VEXDREN-2710 file (C-alpha; in Angstrom, 1 decimal):
% VEXDREN-2710
k/r/px/py/pz
1/MET/-17.4/9.1/-4.8
2/ASP/-13.9/9.5/-6.4
3/ARG/-10.9/9.6/-4.2
4/ARG/-10.1/13.2/-5.2
5/GLN/-13.7/14.2/-4.8
6/PHE/-13.3/12.8/-1.3
7/LEU/-10.4/15.1/-0.7
8/VAL/-12.7/18.1/-0.4
9/VAL/-14.9/16.6/2.2
10/SER/-14.5/15.1/5.6
11/LEU/-12.6/11.8/5.7
12/ALA/-14.8/10.7/8.6
13/SER/-18.0/11.1/6.7
14/ALA/-17.2/10.2/3.1
15/ALA/-16.4/7.0/1.2
16/LEU/-12.7/6.6/0.3
17/THR/-12.7/5.1/-3.2
18/ALA/-10.7/5.0/-6.4
19/CYS/-7.2/5.9/-7.1
20/GLY/-3.1/5.0/-8.3
21/GLY/0.1/-3.4/-19.9
22/GLY/2.5/-5.5/-21.3
23/GLY/3.2/-5.1/-25.0
24/GLY/0.9/-7.0/-27.2
25/SER/1.7/-9.3/-30.0
26/ASP/-1.4/-10.7/-31.7
27/SER/-2.5/-13.8/-29.8
28/SER/-4.2/-17.1/-30.2
29/GLY/-7.3/-14.9/-29.6
30/GLY/-8.8/-15.4/-33.0
31/SER/-12.2/-16.9/-33.6
32/SER/-11.0/-20.2/-35.1
33/SER/-12.2/-23.5/-33.6
34/SER/-8.6/-24.5/-32.7
35/ALA/-8.1/-21.2/-30.8
36/SER/-11.4/-21.8/-29.0
37/ASP/-10.3/-25.3/-28.1
38/ILE/-7.0/-24.0/-26.7
39/TRP/-8.8/-21.5/-24.4
40/SER/-11.4/-24.1/-23.4
41/ASP/-8.6/-26.4/-22.4
42/LEU/-7.1/-23.7/-20.2
43/ASP/-10.5/-23.0/-18.7
44/ASN/-11.0/-26.7/-17.9
45/GLN/-7.7/-26.8/-16.0
46/LEU/-8.6/-23.9/-13.7
47/ALA/-10.5/-23.5/-10.5
48/GLY/-11.2/-20.0/-11.7
49/THR/-12.6/-18.8/-15.1
50/VAL/-11.3/-17.7/-18.5
51/LEU/-13.4/-14.8/-19.8
52/ARG/-13.1/-14.3/-23.6
53/PRO/-14.8/-11.7/-25.9
54/GLY/-18.4/-12.7/-26.2
55/ASN/-18.6/-14.0/-22.6
56/SER/-21.2/-12.0/-20.6
57/GLN/-18.7/-11.1/-17.9
58/TYR/-15.8/-10.2/-20.2
59/ASP/-16.7/-6.5/-20.5
60/ASN/-17.2/-6.3/-16.7
61/PHE/-13.7/-7.4/-16.0
62/ARG/-11.9/-6.2/-19.1
63/PRO/-11.6/-2.4/-18.3
64/VAL/-9.2/-0.9/-15.8
65/PHE/-10.4/1.9/-13.5
66/ASN/-9.2/4.7/-15.8
67/THR/-11.6/4.9/-18.7
68/ARG/-8.8/6.4/-20.7
69/PHE/-7.8/2.8/-21.5
70/ASP/-11.2/1.4/-22.4
71/SER/-10.3/0.7/-26.0
72/ILE/-7.7/-1.9/-25.0
73/LYS/-9.1/-5.4/-25.5
74/PRO/-7.2/-8.4/-24.0
75/ALA/-7.5/-11.8/-25.6
76/ALA/-8.7/-13.1/-22.3
77/VAL/-9.2/-12.1/-18.6
78/VAL/-8.2/-15.1/-16.5
79/ARG/-9.8/-14.9/-13.1
80/CYS/-7.6/-16.9/-10.8
81/SER/-8.9/-18.6/-7.7
82/ASN/-5.6/-19.9/-6.3
83/ALA/-1.8/-20.0/-6.9
84/GLN/-2.1/-23.1/-9.1
85/ASP/-4.4/-21.1/-11.5
86/VAL/-1.7/-18.5/-11.7
87/GLN/1.0/-21.1/-12.6
88/LYS/-1.2/-22.7/-15.2
89/ALA/-2.0/-19.3/-16.8
90/LEU/1.7/-18.4/-16.9
91/ALA/2.5/-21.7/-18.6
92/PHE/-0.3/-21.2/-21.1
93/ALA/0.9/-17.6/-21.9
94/GLN/4.4/-18.7/-22.5
95/THR/3.5/-21.8/-24.6
96/ASN/1.3/-19.6/-26.8
97/LYS/3.6/-16.6/-26.8
98/LEU/1.1/-14.3/-25.3
99/PRO/1.9/-11.2/-23.1
100/LEU/0.5/-11.4/-19.6
101/VAL/0.0/-8.8/-16.9
102/PRO/-1.2/-9.3/-13.4
103/ARG/-4.1/-7.2/-12.0
104/CYS/-5.4/-6.6/-8.5
105/GLY/-7.3/-3.4/-8.3
106/GLY/-6.8/-2.1/-11.9
107/HIS/-5.8/1.4/-10.7
108/GLY/-2.5/1.6/-12.5
109/TYR/-2.1/5.2/-13.8
110/ALA/-0.7/4.3/-17.2
111/GLY/-3.0/1.3/-17.9
112/TYR/-0.2/-1.2/-17.5
113/SER/-2.5/-3.8/-16.0
114/THR/-4.2/-4.5/-19.3
115/SER/-2.8/-5.8/-22.5
116/GLU/-4.0/-5.5/-26.1
117/GLY/-4.3/-9.1/-27.4
118/GLY/-2.7/-10.5/-24.2
119/ILE/-3.9/-12.1/-20.9
120/VAL/-5.0/-10.1/-17.9
121/LEU/-4.3/-12.2/-14.8
122/GLU/-7.1/-11.0/-12.6
123/LEU/-6.5/-11.8/-8.9
124/GLY/-9.6/-10.4/-7.3
125/GLN/-10.8/-13.7/-6.0
126/MET/-7.6/-14.4/-4.2
127/ASN/-8.5/-12.0/-1.4
128/ALA/-8.5/-14.0/1.8
129/ILE/-7.3/-12.2/4.9
130/SER/-6.3/-13.8/8.2
131/VAL/-5.1/-12.1/11.4
132/GLY/-2.5/-13.7/13.7
133/GLU/-0.5/-12.5/16.7
134/GLY/1.0/-9.3/15.4
135/THR/0.7/-10.3/11.8
136/ALA/-1.8/-10.4/9.0
137/VAL/-1.7/-12.6/5.8
138/VAL/-3.4/-10.8/2.9
139/GLY/-4.2/-12.3/-0.4
140/ALA/-2.9/-10.4/-3.4
141/GLY/-6.4/-9.8/-4.7
142/ALA/-7.6/-7.9/-1.6
143/LYS/-8.7/-4.3/-1.9
144/LEU/-7.9/-1.7/0.7
145/VAL/-11.6/-1.7/1.8
146/ASP/-11.2/-5.5/2.6
147/VAL/-8.0/-4.9/4.5
148/TYR/-9.4/-2.0/6.7
149/ASP/-12.7/-3.8/7.2
150/GLN/-11.3/-7.2/8.3
151/LEU/-8.2/-6.0/10.2
152/THR/-10.0/-3.3/12.2
153/ALA/-12.6/-5.9/13.2
154/LYS/-9.7/-7.5/15.1
155/GLY/-8.5/-4.2/16.5
156/VAL/-5.4/-4.0/14.3
157/ALA/-4.4/-2.4/10.9
158/ILE/-1.5/-1.9/8.6
159/PRO/-0.5/1.5/7.1
160/ALA/-2.1/1.8/3.7
161/GLY/-3.7/4.3/1.3
162/SER/-7.0/6.2/1.3
163/CYS/-8.4/4.8/-2.0
164/LEU/-10.5/1.9/-0.9
165/SER/-10.9/0.1/-4.2
166/VAL/-7.1/0.1/-4.8
167/GLY/-5.5/-3.3/-4.6
168/ILE/-3.0/-4.2/-1.9
169/ALA/-0.5/-5.7/-4.4
170/GLY/0.3/-2.7/-6.4
171/LEU/0.2/-0.3/-3.4
172/THR/2.7/-2.4/-1.5
173/GLN/5.1/-3.1/-4.3
174/GLY/5.3/0.6/-5.1
175/GLY/5.7/1.8/-1.5
176/GLY/2.4/2.7/-0.1
177/ILE/1.8/6.3/1.2
178/GLY/-1.0/6.9/3.6
179/ILE/-2.2/8.9/6.7
180/VAL/-0.3/6.9/9.3
181/ASP/3.0/6.3/7.5
182/ARG/4.8/8.9/9.6
183/ALA/3.9/6.8/12.7
184/TYR/4.3/3.3/11.2
185/GLY/6.2/3.6/8.0
186/LEU/5.1/2.9/4.4
187/THR/3.0/-0.2/3.5
188/CYS/6.1/-1.9/2.1
189/ASP/8.0/-1.1/5.3
190/ASN/5.6/-3.4/7.2
191/LEU/5.9/-6.3/4.8
192/LEU/7.4/-9.4/6.5
193/SER/7.2/-11.9/3.6
194/ALA/5.6/-12.5/0.3
195/ASP/4.7/-15.6/-1.8
196/VAL/5.7/-15.0/-5.4
197/ILE/5.2/-17.1/-8.6
198/LEU/8.0/-16.5/-11.0
199/ALA/7.9/-16.5/-14.8
200/ASP/9.1/-20.1/-14.9
201/GLY/6.2/-21.2/-12.7
202/ARG/8.1/-21.7/-9.5
203/MET/6.6/-20.4/-6.2
204/VAL/9.0/-18.9/-3.8
205/THR/8.5/-17.3/-0.4
206/CYS/10.8/-14.3/0.1
207/ASP/11.6/-12.5/3.3
208/ALA/14.7/-11.0/5.0
209/ASN/16.4/-14.4/5.0
210/ASN/15.1/-16.2/2.0
211/HIS/15.4/-14.7/-1.5
212/ALA/16.3/-11.5/0.3
213/ASP/17.1/-9.7/-3.0
214/LEU/13.6/-10.3/-4.3
215/PHE/12.1/-9.3/-1.0
216/TRP/14.1/-6.1/-1.2
217/ALA/12.9/-5.4/-4.7
218/LEU/9.2/-6.0/-3.9
219/ARG/9.3/-3.2/-1.3
220/GLY/9.2/-0.2/-3.7
221/GLY/10.3/-1.7/-7.0
222/GLY/6.9/-1.5/-8.5
223/GLY/4.3/-4.1/-9.4
224/GLY/4.4/-6.2/-12.6
225/ASN/8.2/-6.4/-12.7
226/PHE/9.5/-9.5/-11.0
227/GLY/6.7/-12.1/-10.7
228/VAL/3.1/-12.5/-9.5
229/VAL/2.7/-12.0/-5.8
230/THR/-0.1/-14.2/-4.5
231/SER/0.1/-13.4/-0.7
232/PHE/1.6/-10.9/1.6
233/THR/2.4/-11.2/5.3
234/PHE/2.4/-7.8/7.2
235/LYS/3.3/-6.6/10.6
236/THR/0.1/-5.2/12.2
237/HIS/-0.4/-2.3/14.6
238/THR/-3.1/-1.9/17.3
239/THR/-5.7/0.7/16.2
240/SER/-6.5/3.9/18.1
241/ASP/-8.9/6.7/17.6
242/ILE/-7.9/9.4/15.1
243/THR/-8.6/13.1/15.3
244/THR/-9.2/14.7/11.9
245/LEU/-8.8/18.4/11.3
246/GLU/-9.7/20.2/8.1
247/ALA/-9.5/23.8/7.1
248/TYR/-9.8/26.0/4.0
249/PHE/-7.7/29.1/3.3
250/ASP/-8.0/31.9/0.8
251/PHE/-5.7/31.4/-2.2
252/ASN/-4.1/34.8/-1.4
253/ASP/-2.7/33.0/1.7
254/PHE/-1.0/30.3/-0.3
255/VAL/2.6/31.3/0.4
256/ALA/2.0/31.8/4.1
257/VAL/0.1/28.5/4.5
258/MET/2.7/26.6/2.5
259/THR/5.6/28.2/4.4
260/ALA/4.1/27.2/7.8
261/TRP/3.1/23.7/6.5
262/GLN/6.6/22.9/5.3
263/ALA/8.1/24.0/8.6
264/TRP/5.5/22.1/10.7
265/PRO/7.4/18.8/10.8
266/GLU/10.2/20.5/12.8
267/THR/7.8/20.4/15.8
268/LEU/5.2/17.8/14.7
269/PRO/5.3/14.4/16.4
270/ASN/5.3/11.3/14.2
271/HIS/1.8/10.4/15.1
272/ILE/0.4/13.5/13.3
273/TRP/0.3/13.6/9.5
274/ALA/-0.8/16.4/7.3
275/GLN/-1.7/17.4/3.7
276/VAL/-2.1/20.7/1.9
277/ILE/-4.1/20.6/-1.3
278/PRO/-4.5/23.6/-3.6
279/GLY/-7.5/22.8/-5.8
280/TRP/-9.2/24.6/-8.7
281/ASP/-12.2/23.9/-10.8
282/SER/-14.8/25.5/-13.0
283/ARG/-17.2/26.0/-10.0
284/SER/-14.8/28.2/-8.1
285/ALA/-14.1/31.9/-8.5
286/ALA/-10.5/31.2/-7.5
287/PRO/-8.3/28.3/-6.4
288/SER/-8.6/27.2/-2.8
289/VAL/-6.1/25.9/-0.3
290/TYR/-7.2/22.9/1.8
291/VAL/-5.2/21.7/4.8
292/ARG/-6.1/18.5/6.7
293/ALA/-4.3/16.8/9.5
294/PHE/-4.7/13.4/11.3
295/CYS/-3.6/12.8/14.8
296/ILE/-3.5/9.3/16.4
297/GLY/-4.8/10.9/19.6
298/SER/-7.2/13.4/21.0
299/GLN/-8.6/16.7/19.8
300/ALA/-6.9/18.4/22.7
301/GLU/-3.5/17.2/21.5
302/MET/-4.3/18.1/17.9
303/ASP/-5.3/21.6/19.0
304/ILE/-1.9/22.3/20.4
305/TYR/-0.1/21.7/17.1
306/TRP/-2.8/23.3/15.1
307/GLN/-2.5/26.6/17.0
308/GLN/1.3/26.4/16.5
309/PHE/0.6/26.1/12.7
310/LEU/-1.8/29.1/12.7
311/LEU/0.7/31.2/14.7
312/ALA/3.4/30.4/12.2
313/ALA/1.2/31.1/9.2
314/LYS/-0.3/34.3/10.6
315/VAL/-3.5/33.7/8.7
316/THR/-7.1/32.7/9.6
317/PRO/-8.9/29.8/7.9
318/LEU/-12.1/30.6/6.1
319/PHE/-13.5/27.7/8.1
320/LYS/-12.5/24.5/9.8
321/THR/-13.9/21.3/11.2
322/GLN/-12.5/18.8/13.7
323/SER/-13.7/15.4/14.9
324/THR/-12.4/12.3/16.5
325/ASN/-13.5/8.9/15.2
326/SER/-12.5/5.3/15.5
327/TYR/-9.7/4.1/13.2
328/ARG/-12.2/2.0/11.3
329/ASP/-14.6/4.9/10.7
330/THR/-11.8/7.2/9.7
331/MET/-10.4/4.8/7.2
332/LEU/-13.6/3.5/5.8
333/GLY/-15.6/6.7/5.9
334/GLY/-19.0/6.3/4.4
335/CYS/-18.3/2.7/3.6
336/ALA/-18.0/1.7/7.3
337/VAL/-21.5/0.4/7.4
338/ASN/-21.4/-1.3/4.0
339/PRO/-17.8/-1.9/2.9
340/SER/-18.8/-3.7/-0.3
341/ALA/-20.3/-0.5/-1.6
342/CYS/-16.7/0.7/-2.1
343/TYR/-16.0/-2.0/-4.7
344/VAL/-15.9/-0.8/-8.3
345/ALA/-19.2/-1.1/-10.1
346/GLY/-19.0/-3.9/-12.6
347/TYR/-16.1/-5.7/-10.9
348/ASP/-18.4/-6.7/-8.0
349/PRO/-22.2/-7.0/-7.9
350/ALA/-22.3/-4.8/-4.8
351/GLY/-19.9/-2.2/-6.0
352/ARG/-21.0/1.4/-6.2
353/ALA/-17.6/3.2/-6.9
354/GLN/-17.7/4.6/-10.4
355/ARG/-14.8/4.6/-12.8
356/ASN/-13.5/7.8/-14.4
357/ALA/-10.7/9.2/-16.5
358/PHE/-7.7/10.8/-15.0
359/ALA/-4.2/12.0/-15.5
360/ALA/-1.4/12.5/-13.0
361/SER/2.3/13.1/-12.3
362/SER/4.4/13.5/-9.2
363/ASP/7.4/15.0/-7.5
364/PHE/9.3/14.7/-4.2
365/PHE/10.8/17.6/-2.3
366/HIS/13.7/17.1/0.2
367/GLU/13.9/20.7/1.4
368/PRO/11.2/23.4/1.9
369/ILE/10.4/25.4/-1.2
370/ASP/11.6/28.9/-0.7
371/GLU/9.4/32.0/-1.2
372/ALA/10.5/32.4/-4.8
373/GLY/9.6/28.8/-5.6
374/LEU/6.2/29.1/-3.8
375/LEU/5.4/32.2/-5.9
376/VAL/6.2/30.2/-9.1
377/MET/4.0/27.4/-7.9
378/LYS/1.2/29.8/-7.0
379/GLN/1.4/31.4/-10.5
380/ALA/1.4/28.0/-12.2
381/ILE/-1.8/27.2/-10.4
382/ALA/-3.3/30.5/-11.3
383/ASP/-2.3/30.1/-14.9
384/SER/-3.8/26.6/-15.0
385/PHE/-7.0/27.9/-13.6
386/ALA/-7.2/30.8/-16.1
387/GLN/-6.6/28.3/-19.0
388/GLY/-9.4/26.0/-17.8
389/ASN/-7.0/23.2/-16.9
390/TYR/-8.7/22.2/-13.7
391/GLY/-7.1/19.9/-11.1
392/MET/-5.2/19.8/-7.8
393/MET/-1.9/19.3/-6.1
394/ILE/-2.0/16.7/-3.4
395/MET/1.0/17.3/-1.0
396/ASP/1.7/14.7/1.6
397/LEU/4.1/15.2/4.5
398/MET/6.7/12.4/4.9
399/ARG/9.7/11.8/7.2
400/GLY/8.9/10.4/10.6
401/ALA/9.0/6.6/10.6
402/ILE/9.6/6.5/6.8
403/ASP/13.1/7.7/7.5
404/ASP/13.8/5.0/10.0
405/ILE/14.8/2.9/7.0
406/ALA/17.7/3.9/4.8
407/ALA/17.2/4.7/1.1
408/ASP/19.0/1.5/0.0
409/GLU/17.4/-0.8/2.6
410/THR/14.4/-1.3/0.4
411/ALA/13.8/-0.4/-3.3
412/PHE/11.8/2.7/-2.2
413/ILE/14.4/5.4/-2.8
414/HIS/12.6/8.5/-1.6
415/ARG/13.7/8.4/2.1
416/GLY/14.5/11.8/3.4
417/ALA/11.8/13.6/1.4
418/LEU/10.0/16.3/3.3
419/PHE/6.9/15.8/1.2
420/SER/5.5/14.4/-2.1
421/ILE/3.2/16.0/-4.6
422/GLU/0.7/14.4/-6.8
423/TYR/-0.3/16.6/-9.7
424/TYR/-3.8/15.4/-10.6
425/THR/-6.9/16.0/-12.7
426/TYR/-9.9/13.8/-13.5
427/PHE/-12.8/13.7/-15.9
428/ALA/-16.2/12.0/-16.2
429/ALA/-16.1/8.5/-17.6
430/GLY/-16.2/8.5/-21.4
431/THR/-14.2/11.8/-21.8
432/SER/-12.2/11.6/-25.0
433/ASN/-8.7/10.3/-24.9
434/ALA/-7.5/13.5/-26.7
435/THR/-8.7/15.5/-23.7
436/VAL/-7.1/13.3/-21.1
437/ASP/-3.9/13.0/-23.1
438/LYS/-3.7/16.8/-23.3
439/ALA/-4.2/16.9/-19.5
440/GLN/-1.4/14.4/-19.0
441/THR/0.9/16.9/-20.8
442/TRP/0.0/19.8/-18.6
443/VAL/0.1/17.9/-15.3
444/ASN/3.5/16.6/-16.3
445/ASN/4.6/20.1/-17.1
446/PHE/4.3/21.0/-13.4
447/ARG/7.4/18.7/-12.9
448/GLN/9.3/21.0/-15.3
449/ILE/8.0/24.2/-13.6
450/MET/9.1/22.9/-10.1
451/LYS/12.3/21.2/-11.2
452/PRO/14.6/23.9/-9.6
453/TRP/13.2/23.0/-6.2
454/SER/12.3/19.3/-6.4
455/SER/14.5/16.2/-6.0
456/GLY/13.6/15.0/-9.6
457/GLY/12.1/11.9/-8.1
458/ALA/8.6/10.5/-8.9
459/TYR/6.4/8.0/-7.2
460/VAL/6.1/4.7/-9.2
461/ASN/2.5/4.2/-8.0
462/TYR/1.7/7.5/-9.8
463/ILE/3.4/6.3/-12.9
464/ASP/3.6/8.9/-15.6
465/PRO/4.4/7.7/-19.2
466/LEU/5.7/11.2/-20.1
467/ILE/8.7/11.0/-17.7
468/SER/11.6/10.2/-20.0
469/ASP/14.2/9.6/-17.2
470/TRP/11.7/7.3/-15.4
471/SER/14.3/4.8/-14.0
472/GLN/16.1/7.6/-12.3
473/ALA/12.9/9.4/-11.2
474/TYR/11.3/6.3/-9.7
475/TYR/14.3/4.4/-8.4
476/GLY/17.4/6.6/-8.4
477/ALA/20.6/4.8/-7.2
478/ASN/18.5/1.7/-6.5
479/TYR/17.9/1.0/-10.2
480/PRO/21.0/-1.0/-11.0
481/ARG/20.3/-3.4/-8.1
482/LEU/16.7/-3.8/-9.4
483/GLN/18.1/-4.7/-12.8
484/GLN/20.2/-7.4/-11.1
485/VAL/17.1/-8.8/-9.4
486/LYS/15.2/-8.8/-12.7
487/ALA/18.0/-10.7/-14.3
488/THR/17.9/-13.3/-11.6
489/TYR/14.2/-13.9/-11.3
490/ASP/12.9/-13.0/-14.8
491/PRO/15.9/-13.4/-17.0
492/THR/13.9/-13.6/-20.2
493/GLY/12.0/-10.4/-19.4
494/PHE/8.6/-12.2/-19.6
495/PHE/7.0/-9.6/-17.3
496/ARG/7.2/-6.5/-19.5
497/ILE/5.6/-3.1/-19.2
498/PRO/6.7/0.1/-20.9
499/GLN/8.2/1.7/-17.8
500/GLY/9.2/-1.6/-16.3
501/VAL/12.6/-2.7/-14.8
502/LYS/14.9/-4.0/-17.5
503/ALA/17.4/-6.8/-16.7
504/SER/21.0/-5.7/-16.4
END
């Protein structure tokens, strides 16, 4: 089940899966015997494996999650088993003048974790997790399903996302939005330290006191910019049961629901988080409005705030459901019994999650959208539906503990936002690139439509190649400092992606 398919069914009963490249010079990836010898030499140096075209596993590990980028063919996928493998692969890439991109989950929205003719540094085997007193050490290759599974077994967790096959590395470095972030902060806010291998091969451990500028940049500055993180140490939180409430409303009630939802945080405690998701597809007579909320607590407590919401909206849901489940069952959903089923098929023998094609963009809103803006948004949804451009807007409440940290205290700039929006659509695997590229244009156009009301910001974990002012949108006033960090830790710009931080 795809993440956005999940969004229209109960979190407690469904699997949470799915979503969120360096430039390529031609490589030593030819078929000559000398080239083969070079790659064989690298393979012999590694505890892991070099997968080249023709290897039976190459096509399993070559693609990223988004089938939109299936035509890209790296010279090699290097499956690293340890930090030394990473160092050797980096040295090899530089000696042979090959681009290299690290990959954990492969969910990058713009396909930046693959590289035509370059090296994909695949970290999936570096997924060890250990739990200590109030902390957890997580290998950079771990997926969220691993994190939730192994941490909840110890009665603890870290705030993270709802897409179980997403990698911890990209999620953390971009920020990390999820259903308990109003209570505990973003994923990156709970990062205590990270082990990083730099472009020159050095390994450094960064935290608040050591390489503090790099530590600052890794918390919201985006993956693939400063080095290869091999391990993260997080602060953990004791788990509690979570009450989940879901309700559907008629699209005619959109303005009323949105008005009440935007005002809800004025009275909502930090341990309650909520979404509103207008969705529209070919199976529906009209768009729908889906609201769901999560309370770290009882149904009785959730009911109090839900009644306040309904009273403010002055509308009645078409139907609703409510349940209380363990933290583990809430986060793992249908994969609680068999977590390995949430791995992506092909990447792992047990994986059942299917890849697809998708397109997305994003916005942040620091103030409630007024009635005029909501009517514009509603009309934009109706127009998209009428034109057969099917998709959804996933709106996540923010504030709470997220705002306990200043906008310049980490690289994540979007403190103070009331909510974020992901404009999103997806297609079956194998859908033509022309169709998905067209969709990228219309989802990006929602940013233009809502520009009078938005902050202009965008979420780097929903990276959108059509955002022209991307450095301002993703990083705002933090971008110059990120450039300084880039100049210090990657002065030659070895780690290079199209919308990547450039050295000052």
